[in-house]
C-alpha positions in Angstrom: 157.1 77.3 143.4 156.7 76.9 139.5 159.8 76.6 137.3 160.4 79.3 135.2 159.5 78.4 131.4 160.2 81.5 129.6 161.3 85.1 129.7 159.6 88.1 128.5 161.2 91.6 128.4 159.3 94.2 129.3 158.5 98.2 128.1 161.4 98.7 125.6 163.7 95.9 126.7 166.0 93.3 124.9 166.3 89.8 125.6 169.7 89.0 124.6 171.8 85.4 124.8 175.5 86.1 125.9 178.3 84.7 123.9 181.3 82.6 125.5 184.8 84.0 125.1 185.2 81.1 122.8 182.4 81.4 120.7 183.2 85.1 120.4 186.6 84.0 119.3 185.8 81.1 117.0 187.5 78.5 118.6 187.0 75.4 120.8 190.6 75.7 122.7 190.1 76.5 126.6 190.8 80.0 126.8 192.8 80.7 130.3 194.8 83.5 131.8 195.5 86.7 129.9 193.2 86.1 127.2 189.4 87.5 127.9 187.4 89.5 125.5 184.7 90.9 128.3 185.8 94.4 127.2 183.8 93.4 124.0 180.9 91.4 124.7 178.7 90.1 122.2 175.4 88.6 122.1 172.1 87.3 120.1 169.2 89.2 120.0 166.1 86.6 121.1 162.9 88.9 122.1 162.0 92.5 121.9 159.6 94.4 124.7 156.5 95.6 123.4 157.5 99.1 123.1 160.9 98.4 121.5 161.6 101.0 118.8 161.0 99.6 115.4 163.1 101.8 113.7 166.6 100.8 115.6 167.5 98.3 112.3 167.9 95.7 115.4 166.3 92.4 114.6 165.7 89.0 116.2 168.9 87.2 115.7 171.2 89.8 115.3 174.8 89.0 116.8 175.4 92.3 118.5 178.1 94.4 120.5 177.0 94.8 123.6 178.3 97.6 126.2 177.1 98.6 129.7 175.0 96.8 132.4 172.3 94.5 132.2 170.2 92.0 134.6 170.7 88.2 134.2 167.8 86.0 133.7 168.0 82.8 134.9 169.1 79.9 133.3 166.2 77.9 132.9 166.9 76.0 129.9 170.6 74.9 130.4 171.6 76.9 127.1 173.9 80.2 127.1 173.3 82.7 129.9 171.0 85.3 129.1 170.1 88.9 130.1 167.8 91.5 129.7 169.1 95.1 128.8 167.9 98.4 127.7 168.6 98.7 123.7 170.6 101.4 123.7 173.4 99.3 125.4 173.4 97.6 122.1 176.6 99.5 120.4 176.9 97.5 116.8 175.5 94.7 114.6 178.2 92.0 113.7 177.1 90.6 110.0 178.1 86.8 110.2 
């Protein structure tokens, strides 16, 4: 079986790269125990499907606040976790 080399979202879906708890809080300290940020997960937008609506205001590279379910993508490049999701699961754009 061939290795996965890239992922292209289908339809109106979005490919995002999920941020870790440490990245969301801006610290290199190891977070354990009660400190968790999964209630407000964040991600970077990587790619759009071919039928993604252009009038959403969401652009490639945006840091976004997400809510809801997503489909995990195989980690073929060893980087951050990636996921495919519906664009309406993006609830806000976080300006850096």
